[in-house]
GUBA-216775 format. One record per residue (C-alpha): x, y negated, z negated; residue in one letter. Coordinates in nm, 4 decimals, padded with zeros to 6 digits, m for minus. Example, Ala and Ser with C-alpha at 12.3 -4.5 7.8 and 13.67 -1.06 7.14 Angstrom:
<recs>
REC_east_north_up_type
REC_01.2300_00.4500_m00.7800_A
REC_01.3670_00.1060_m00.7140_S
</recs>
This chain:
<recs>
REC_east_north_up_type
REC_15.1636_m08.8951_m11.6952_M
REC_15.2129_m09.2521_m11.6952_T
REC_15.5565_m09.3635_m11.5954_E
REC_15.7216_m09.6604_m11.7660_A
REC_15.7172_m10.0028_m11.5452_K
REC_15.8054_m10.3820_m11.5574_S
REC_15.5510_m10.5267_m11.8064_G
REC_15.5232_m10.2461_m11.9953_D
REC_15.6019_m10.2066_m12.3777_T
REC_15.8083_m09.9203_m12.4275_V
REC_15.9398_m09.7264_m12.7537_R
REC_16.2816_m09.5267_m12.7310_L
REC_16.5477_m09.4055_m12.9348_H
REC_16.8978_m09.4467_m12.8048_Y
REC_17.2788_m09.3400_m12.8801_K
REC_17.5406_m09.6127_m12.7717_G
REC_17.9112_m09.5194_m12.6948_T
REC_18.1890_m09.6641_m12.5480_L
REC_18.4150_m09.4758_m12.3261_D
REC_18.6499_m09.3529_m12.5665_D
REC_18.3432_m09.1778_m12.7238_G
REC_18.2883_m09.4042_m13.0209_S
REC_17.9435_m09.4957_m13.1263_V
REC_17.8637_m09.8632_m13.1518_F
REC_17.4751_m09.8550_m13.2051_D
REC_17.1943_m09.5888_m13.2647_S
REC_16.8372_m09.5742_m13.3341_S
REC_16.9327_m09.2837_m13.5432_E
REC_16.7364_m09.2935_m13.8915_G
REC_16.5462_m09.5923_m13.7155_R
REC_16.2485_m09.6630_m13.5890_E
REC_16.2468_m09.6658_m13.2255_P
REC_16.3580_m09.9727_m13.0260_L
REC_16.0654_m10.1364_m12.8803_E
REC_16.0387_m10.4222_m12.5921_F
REC_15.8937_m10.4909_m12.3113_T
REC_16.0362_m10.3629_m11.9466_V
REC_16.1707_m10.6581_m11.7678_G
REC_16.1042_m10.9252_m11.9989_S
REC_16.5088_m10.9888_m12.0481_G
REC_16.4965_m10.8738_m12.3930_Q
REC_16.7904_m10.5803_m12.3675_I
REC_17.0857_m10.6186_m12.1273_I
REC_17.0121_m10.5639_m11.7897_P
REC_17.1340_m10.2459_m11.6933_G
REC_16.9635_m10.0989_m11.9623_L
REC_16.6205_m10.2340_m11.8630_D
REC_16.6729_m10.1335_m11.5057_R
REC_16.6944_m09.7590_m11.5964_A
REC_16.3311_m09.7771_m11.7930_I
REC_16.1177_m09.7887_m11.4851_P
REC_16.0121_m09.4329_m11.3722_G
REC_16.0941_m09.2691_m11.6847_M
REC_15.7613_m09.0642_m11.8996_K
REC_15.7225_m08.9981_m12.2250_V
REC_15.9635_m08.7553_m12.3822_G
REC_16.2008_m08.8240_m12.0740_D
REC_16.5921_m08.8471_m12.1699_E
REC_16.8569_m08.9592_m11.9683_K
REC_17.2175_m09.0520_m12.0130_T
REC_17.3500_m09.4078_m11.8264_V
REC_17.6473_m09.5634_m11.7838_R
REC_17.6633_m09.9424_m11.7577_I
REC_17.9183_m10.1556_m11.6127_D
REC_18.0210_m10.4716_m11.8600_A
REC_17.8673_m10.7066_m11.5871_E
REC_17.5314_m10.5600_m11.6614_D
REC_17.5771_m10.5199_m12.0512_A
REC_17.7410_m10.8179_m12.2073_Y
REC_17.9160_m10.9687_m11.9368_G
REC_18.3446_m10.9839_m11.8427_P
REC_18.5002_m11.0798_m12.1622_H
REC_18.5694_m11.4894_m12.0949_N
REC_18.9463_m11.6123_m12.2313_P
REC_18.7795_m11.9705_m12.2313_A
REC_18.5577_m11.8653_m12.5343_A
REC_18.8286_m11.8127_m12.7610_K
REC_18.9278_m12.1780_m12.9530_Q
REC_19.1970_m12.2773_m13.2164_A
REC_19.0040_m12.4254_m13.5048_V
REC_19.2550_m12.6138_m13.7513_P
REC_19.2513_m12.4318_m14.0610_R
REC_19.1599_m12.7484_m14.2766_T
REC_18.8191_m12.6964_m14.0886_H
REC_18.7011_m12.4180_m14.2643_I
REC_18.6213_m12.4256_m14.6142_P
REC_18.8896_m12.2401_m14.8588_E
REC_18.6038_m12.0211_m14.9906_T
REC_18.5561_m11.8430_m14.6889_V
REC_18.8332_m11.5102_m14.7443_P
REC_18.9409_m11.5415_m14.3894_L
REC_19.0256_m11.1892_m14.1895_S
REC_19.0644_m11.0375_m13.8545_I
REC_18.7287_m10.9184_m13.7048_G
REC_18.5200_m11.1692_m13.9703_L
REC_18.2432_m11.2919_m13.8168_Q
REC_18.0997_m11.6832_m13.8747_L
REC_17.8412_m11.8404_m13.7992_Q
REC_17.9327_m12.1787_m13.5941_A
REC_17.6986_m12.4651_m13.4715_Q
REC_17.7386_m12.5900_m13.0965_T
REC_17.7792_m12.9680_m12.9907_E
REC_17.4163_m12.9414_m12.9298_N
REC_17.3454_m12.8190_m13.2633_G
REC_17.2627_m12.4105_m13.1745_Q
REC_17.4218_m12.1523_m13.3989_M
REC_17.6702_m11.8952_m13.2808_M
REC_17.8390_m11.5949_m13.3730_T
REC_18.2074_m11.6359_m13.3560_V
REC_18.4828_m11.3546_m13.4404_T
REC_18.8128_m11.4506_m13.6200_V
REC_19.0660_m11.2833_m13.4004_V
REC_19.4028_m11.4487_m13.4857_E
REC_19.4921_m11.6131_m13.8226_I
REC_19.7981_m11.8793_m13.8789_S
REC_19.8971_m12.1404_m14.1401_D
REC_19.7659_m12.4152_m13.9015_E
REC_19.4892_m12.2861_m13.7330_E
REC_19.2404_m12.0371_m13.6768_V
REC_19.1503_m11.8497_m13.3242_I
REC_18.8040_m11.7879_m13.3178_L
REC_18.6531_m11.5713_m13.0523_D
REC_18.2522_m11.6734_m12.9225_A
REC_18.2367_m11.3558_m12.6841_N
REC_17.9838_m11.0808_m12.7711_H
REC_18.1983_m10.7908_m12.9024_P
REC_18.1065_m10.5990_m12.6387_L
REC_18.1866_m10.8229_m12.3717_A
REC_18.4038_m10.6431_m12.1059_G
REC_18.3088_m10.3279_m12.2101_K
REC_18.0875_m10.0575_m12.0035_A
REC_17.8527_m09.8986_m12.2389_L
REC_17.7109_m09.5574_m12.2160_T
REC_17.3422_m09.4695_m12.3751_F
REC_17.1468_m09.1435_m12.4339_E
REC_16.7842_m09.2786_m12.4252_I
REC_16.4558_m09.0895_m12.4849_Q
REC_16.1085_m09.2723_m12.4051_L
REC_15.9137_m09.2182_m12.6702_T
REC_15.6135_m09.4547_m12.5857_G
REC_15.4438_m09.6412_m12.3088_I
REC_15.1705_m09.9304_m12.3839_N
</recs>
């Protein structure tokens, strides 16, 4: 039976959990995730877990933050004057907003603090600084 290797397009079902057991993502009820092994399309730790697997194989892999979304970067938080956010935006803790960087790229930021004068936005990925565990099942190799 064929083993997955770098350059193969594979399909897999997965369930991702945090150390407390909470599920942060799953392919349950959806099509399997499809990507090219070794292409950088998924987090590095999960990408490295695929080579050698065969269709039907299942495994559980725990990925440290450094091989997932990286460490939480305190410098990625920024205070923005409340007047810079339109009054039509209903601010709440955890709200995700789209912001434009100085070079014009769009990025997602999360509201983490709100005061009368300013809003603290966090540009870290919501899973940055967290170890992730994936239960995976390889369903196809092309």
